[in-house]
N, C-alpha and C positions, 0 to 999 in steps of 0.2 A: 480455896477460891476466895477472891475478894469481890464483894458486891459493890457496884457503883450505881448510885441513883442520881438522876438529873431530870430536868424539865425542859421541854421544848414548847414554844408558843407558835401557834399557827393562826395566821390572820386570813380570814376568808370573807366573803360577802355576808355571811351569817354572823360574823363577829370574831372575837379573839377566843381561841381555844387553848387550854393548857393540856399538854400531853405529858404523861409520866413515862420516863424511860428508865428501865432497870436492865443493866447488863452485868455479866459476870466475867471476871478476869482471872484466869488461872496463871499464877506466877510460876515460871520455870527458870531453872538455872541454865543459862545458855553458855556453853563453852565449847571450844574446839575439841572434839573427841580425839583428834590425831595430834600428838605432840609434834612440834617443829623438828625437822631433821637438819642439823648443822653439818655441812660437808665442805671440805676444802680440797680442790683439785688443782694440783700444781706439779711442775711448773707449766706455765702457759704463756708463750709458746713452748713446746717441748721438742727435744731432739731424740731422746731415747726413753728414759724411764718416766712414766707418769704415775704419780702418787695420788690416791684418793683416801682422805682421812675423815673420820667421823668423830663427833664429840663423845660418843659412847658406842658400845658394841651393838651392831645391827645385823639383820639378815635380810636378804632380798635377792635382786637380780641386777646384773650390770650388762649393758649393751654399749658397743661403740659402733657408730654408723657414719657413713660418709654423707656428703651433702645430697646425694641422690636417694638416701634412705637404705642403701645396701648395708647389710650387716658385716662388720669387720671382726667383731668379737662378741661373744654371748656366753655368759656363765652365771650360775647361781652362786651365792656366798652366804655363809652362816657364821654368826657370832664373831664378827670382825670389827676392828676399829680403824684398820688401815689395809689398803690393797695397793700393790704396785704392779704395773703392767708395762712390758717392754714394747715400745712403738718403733723401734729402730728399723724394722722391716716394712713399715707402713709408708705409703706414698705421701710426699709432702702435700699439705693443703689443709682445708678446714674439715673437721669431723666433730661429732657430738658424742658426749658421754651421757648415757641415759641410765638412771638408777630407779628401780622400783623397790620401795622400802615401805612396808606396812601401810599400803594404800596411798602413799605419796609417790608422785612421779617427778623426778628431778632431772632436768636436762641442762647441760653446760656445753657451750661451744669451746673447742680447743683448736689450736693451730699446730700442726705437725710441721716442723722445719726439716 
């Protein structure tokens, strides 16, 4: 802990008063406890195979949802640095790839042609 001393002057009808202020400051190391997850989802727009690539091996859960929030795909994954998913049977339009990885929630919009 670091002690900080300062003075404050108060002017009132009775005169000028000096007030002593002592406060304690605890220095802490503030850093993001969650490392950033780097993900590449391609191609976008996609006709058939969608590839999800990570900078390193990760585990979590992947969801694909339509614009109404309806689940089109839902699966856990463990220790992967790449996933491929065939979207050829999906209806063309906008959908979302949602990844839950180590407390991070990553959402990317994709267009299915």
